[in-house]
C-alpha atoms as an extended CHARMM CRD file, in Angstrom:
* protein
*
       117  EXT
         1         1  UNK       CA            262.4090000000      116.8360000000       45.8270000000  PROA      1               0.0000000000
         2         2  UNK       CA            262.0960000000      116.6400000000       49.5600000000  PROA      2               0.0000000000
         3         3  UNK       CA            264.9280000000      118.7810000000       50.8500000000  PROA      3               0.0000000000
         4         4  UNK       CA            267.4570000000      117.4780000000       48.3310000000  PROA      4               0.0000000000
         5         5  UNK       CA            267.5020000000      113.8780000000       49.5330000000  PROA      5               0.0000000000
         6         6  UNK       CA            267.8790000000      111.2750000000       46.8220000000  PROA      6               0.0000000000
         7         7  UNK       CA            265.7420000000      108.5640000000       48.3230000000  PROA      7               0.0000000000
         8         8  UNK       CA            263.4460000000      106.4300000000       46.2560000000  PROA      8               0.0000000000
         9         9  UNK       CA            260.1400000000      106.5280000000       48.0710000000  PROA      9               0.0000000000
        10        10  UNK       CA            258.7110000000      103.7530000000       45.9080000000  PROA      10              0.0000000000
        11        11  UNK       CA            261.4930000000      101.7530000000       44.1830000000  PROA      11              0.0000000000
        12        12  UNK       CA            260.4330000000      100.1710000000       40.8890000000  PROA      12              0.0000000000
        13        13  UNK       CA            260.6890000000       96.4470000000       40.2140000000  PROA      13              0.0000000000
        14        14  UNK       CA            259.6710000000       94.4660000000       37.1690000000  PROA      14              0.0000000000
        15        15  UNK       CA            256.9040000000       91.8910000000       37.4960000000  PROA      15              0.0000000000
        16        16  UNK       CA            258.3000000000       88.4970000000       36.4390000000  PROA      16              0.0000000000
        17        17  UNK       CA            256.3760000000       85.6330000000       34.8560000000  PROA      17              0.0000000000
        18        18  UNK       CA            256.9200000000       82.1290000000       36.2890000000  PROA      18              0.0000000000
        19        19  UNK       CA            259.3560000000       81.5940000000       33.3800000000  PROA      19              0.0000000000
        20        20  UNK       CA            261.4420000000       84.5090000000       34.6750000000  PROA      20              0.0000000000
        21        21  UNK       CA            260.5630000000       86.7610000000       31.7260000000  PROA      21              0.0000000000
        22        22  UNK       CA            259.8450000000       90.3870000000       32.6180000000  PROA      22              0.0000000000
        23        23  UNK       CA            257.2070000000       91.6510000000       30.1660000000  PROA      23              0.0000000000
        24        24  UNK       CA            257.5690000000       95.3690000000       30.9710000000  PROA      24              0.0000000000
        25        25  UNK       CA            261.3810000000       95.2190000000       30.6940000000  PROA      25              0.0000000000
        26        26  UNK       CA            261.0390000000       93.4350000000       27.3170000000  PROA      26              0.0000000000
        27        27  UNK       CA            258.4790000000       96.0170000000       26.1450000000  PROA      27              0.0000000000
        28        28  UNK       CA            260.7990000000       98.8690000000       27.1470000000  PROA      28              0.0000000000
        29        29  UNK       CA            263.7560000000       97.3070000000       25.3390000000  PROA      29              0.0000000000
        30        30  UNK       CA            261.6170000000       97.1180000000       22.2020000000  PROA      30              0.0000000000
        31        31  UNK       CA            261.0320000000      100.8840000000       22.1710000000  PROA      31              0.0000000000
        32        32  UNK       CA            263.2380000000      103.3350000000       20.2690000000  PROA      32              0.0000000000
        33        33  UNK       CA            265.9650000000      104.7070000000       22.5650000000  PROA      33              0.0000000000
        34        34  UNK       CA            264.3680000000      108.1990000000       22.7770000000  PROA      34              0.0000000000
        35        35  UNK       CA            261.0520000000      106.7030000000       23.8910000000  PROA      35              0.0000000000
        36        36  UNK       CA            262.7790000000      104.3840000000       26.3550000000  PROA      36              0.0000000000
        37        37  UNK       CA            264.4700000000      107.4030000000       27.9680000000  PROA      37              0.0000000000
        38        38  UNK       CA            261.1340000000      109.2350000000       28.3460000000  PROA      38              0.0000000000
        39        39  UNK       CA            259.3920000000      106.2550000000       29.9790000000  PROA      39              0.0000000000
        40        40  UNK       CA            262.4180000000      105.5590000000       32.2030000000  PROA      40              0.0000000000
        41        41  UNK       CA            262.5540000000      109.1740000000       33.3720000000  PROA      41              0.0000000000
        42        42  UNK       CA            258.8170000000      109.1660000000       34.1230000000  PROA      42              0.0000000000
        43        43  UNK       CA            259.1110000000      105.9550000000       36.1670000000  PROA      43              0.0000000000
        44        44  UNK       CA            262.0780000000      107.4620000000       38.0210000000  PROA      44              0.0000000000
        45        45  UNK       CA            260.0400000000      110.6030000000       38.7960000000  PROA      45              0.0000000000
        46        46  UNK       CA            257.3220000000      108.4380000000       40.3570000000  PROA      46              0.0000000000
        47        47  UNK       CA            259.9260000000      106.4850000000       42.3710000000  PROA      47              0.0000000000
        48        48  UNK       CA            261.3210000000      109.6770000000       43.9340000000  PROA      48              0.0000000000
        49        49  UNK       CA            258.1510000000      111.7810000000       44.2300000000  PROA      49              0.0000000000
        50        50  UNK       CA            255.6040000000      109.1530000000       45.3400000000  PROA      50              0.0000000000
        51        51  UNK       CA            252.7720000000      109.7550000000       46.0600000000  PROA      51              0.0000000000
        52        52  UNK       CA            252.3240000000      111.8060000000       42.9020000000  PROA      52              0.0000000000
        53        53  UNK       CA            249.2120000000      112.6130000000       40.9170000000  PROA      53              0.0000000000
        54        54  UNK       CA            248.2570000000      113.9560000000       37.5340000000  PROA      54              0.0000000000
        55        55  UNK       CA            249.5040000000      114.5660000000       34.9510000000  PROA      55              0.0000000000
        56        56  UNK       CA            252.2290000000      111.9420000000       35.4950000000  PROA      56              0.0000000000
        57        57  UNK       CA            250.3920000000      109.3580000000       37.5420000000  PROA      57              0.0000000000
        58        58  UNK       CA            246.7430000000      108.3510000000       37.8460000000  PROA      58              0.0000000000
        59        59  UNK       CA            244.8620000000      105.8420000000       39.9730000000  PROA      59              0.0000000000
        60        60  UNK       CA            242.8880000000      103.3350000000       37.9060000000  PROA      60              0.0000000000
        61        61  UNK       CA            241.1160000000      101.6180000000       40.8090000000  PROA      61              0.0000000000
        62        62  UNK       CA            241.4990000000       98.0560000000       42.1340000000  PROA      62              0.0000000000
        63        63  UNK       CA            244.9810000000       98.9610000000       43.4240000000  PROA      63              0.0000000000
        64        64  UNK       CA            246.2920000000       99.8240000000       39.9520000000  PROA      64              0.0000000000
        65        65  UNK       CA            248.0590000000      103.0140000000       38.9080000000  PROA      65              0.0000000000
        66        66  UNK       CA            249.3780000000      104.2250000000       35.5830000000  PROA      66              0.0000000000
        67        67  UNK       CA            252.5000000000      106.1610000000       34.6740000000  PROA      67              0.0000000000
        68        68  UNK       CA            251.5170000000      108.4310000000       31.7970000000  PROA      68              0.0000000000
        69        69  UNK       CA            254.2430000000      109.1270000000       29.2330000000  PROA      69              0.0000000000
        70        70  UNK       CA            254.1690000000      111.1710000000       26.0500000000  PROA      70              0.0000000000
        71        71  UNK       CA            256.8340000000      109.7150000000       23.7840000000  PROA      71              0.0000000000
        72        72  UNK       CA            259.1880000000      111.5990000000       21.4840000000  PROA      72              0.0000000000
        73        73  UNK       CA            257.2600000000      110.1950000000       18.5220000000  PROA      73              0.0000000000
        74        74  UNK       CA            254.0650000000      111.8160000000       19.8100000000  PROA      74              0.0000000000
        75        75  UNK       CA            252.6420000000      108.4480000000       20.8050000000  PROA      75              0.0000000000
        76        76  UNK       CA            251.3160000000      107.8560000000       24.3160000000  PROA      76              0.0000000000
        77        77  UNK       CA            252.6130000000      105.0760000000       26.5470000000  PROA      77              0.0000000000
        78        78  UNK       CA            251.2020000000      103.7040000000       29.7650000000  PROA      78              0.0000000000
        79        79  UNK       CA            252.9870000000      101.6130000000       32.3810000000  PROA      79              0.0000000000
        80        80  UNK       CA            250.5380000000      100.0120000000       34.8040000000  PROA      80              0.0000000000
        81        81  UNK       CA            251.7890000000       99.2690000000       38.2990000000  PROA      81              0.0000000000
        82        82  UNK       CA            250.6960000000       98.4470000000       41.7970000000  PROA      82              0.0000000000
        83        83  UNK       CA            252.2250000000       99.2670000000       45.1430000000  PROA      83              0.0000000000
        84        84  UNK       CA            253.2900000000       96.1520000000       47.0220000000  PROA      84              0.0000000000
        85        85  UNK       CA            255.3810000000       96.0500000000       50.2190000000  PROA      85              0.0000000000
        86        86  UNK       CA            256.7070000000       99.5540000000       49.5950000000  PROA      86              0.0000000000
        87        87  UNK       CA            257.6480000000       98.8340000000       46.0030000000  PROA      87              0.0000000000
        88        88  UNK       CA            256.3380000000       99.9330000000       42.6290000000  PROA      88              0.0000000000
        89        89  UNK       CA            255.7450000000       96.7060000000       40.7130000000  PROA      89              0.0000000000
        90        90  UNK       CA            255.6490000000       97.3410000000       36.9590000000  PROA      90              0.0000000000
        91        91  UNK       CA            252.9350000000       94.9470000000       35.8080000000  PROA      91              0.0000000000
        92        92  UNK       CA            252.1550000000       95.8210000000       32.2090000000  PROA      92              0.0000000000
        93        93  UNK       CA            252.9180000000       98.4420000000       29.5570000000  PROA      93              0.0000000000
        94        94  UNK       CA            251.4890000000       99.3880000000       26.2020000000  PROA      94              0.0000000000
        95        95  UNK       CA            251.1890000000      102.1180000000       23.5930000000  PROA      95              0.0000000000
        96        96  UNK       CA            247.8320000000      103.8090000000       24.0110000000  PROA      96              0.0000000000
        97        97  UNK       CA            245.8080000000      103.9980000000       20.8190000000  PROA      97              0.0000000000
        98        98  UNK       CA            242.3820000000      104.9860000000       22.1740000000  PROA      98              0.0000000000
        99        99  UNK       CA            241.0710000000      107.5830000000       24.6100000000  PROA      99              0.0000000000
       100       100  UNK       CA            240.0060000000      104.9520000000       27.1400000000  PROA      100             0.0000000000
       101       101  UNK       CA            242.3900000000      102.3120000000       28.4660000000  PROA      101             0.0000000000
       102       102  UNK       CA            241.3200000000       99.0250000000       26.8050000000  PROA      102             0.0000000000
       103       103  UNK       CA            239.7330000000       96.5100000000       29.1810000000  PROA      103             0.0000000000
       104       104  UNK       CA            242.1640000000       93.7740000000       28.0910000000  PROA      104             0.0000000000
       105       105  UNK       CA            245.1480000000       95.8940000000       29.2170000000  PROA      105             0.0000000000
       106       106  UNK       CA            243.5500000000       96.4890000000       32.6420000000  PROA      106             0.0000000000
       107       107  UNK       CA            242.5740000000       92.8310000000       33.0060000000  PROA      107             0.0000000000
       108       108  UNK       CA            246.1350000000       91.6690000000       32.3570000000  PROA      108             0.0000000000
       109       109  UNK       CA            247.5480000000       94.0950000000       34.9400000000  PROA      109             0.0000000000
       110       110  UNK       CA            244.8390000000       93.0950000000       37.4460000000  PROA      110             0.0000000000
       111       111  UNK       CA            245.6200000000       89.3940000000       36.9340000000  PROA      111             0.0000000000
       112       112  UNK       CA            249.3450000000       89.9850000000       37.5120000000  PROA      112             0.0000000000
       113       113  UNK       CA            248.6350000000       92.0950000000       40.5960000000  PROA      113             0.0000000000
       114       114  UNK       CA            246.5600000000       89.2720000000       42.0820000000  PROA      114             0.0000000000
       115       115  UNK       CA            249.4780000000       86.8820000000       41.5550000000  PROA      115             0.0000000000
       116       116  UNK       CA            251.8430000000       88.9500000000       43.6780000000  PROA      116             0.0000000000
       117       117  UNK       CA            249.6090000000       90.0800000000       46.5310000000  PROA      117             0.0000000000
């Protein structure tokens, strides 16, 4: 940390659909509690240590970033976010099943980012 201060450099917020639903929050709540804790801790680390790079965080281009989490079950989770007005907006999340991030996952996050900027 930076001299022991507990300041979120990039506070996280959930992207909300026009209906008010928050897809990333719903996805998180659907995870087993151990996995939810891992992803939550990783998001918190990004909030306090921003800007932060690999292995926790990686730029995907087009203003998108990913939080990279290895879950207790050995699965890999990704939370895609953008930075907007000093906030970390959690746009989309998924369990990663392939080496490369699927185009559909990136497209959805890109579409949501365009809605908020």
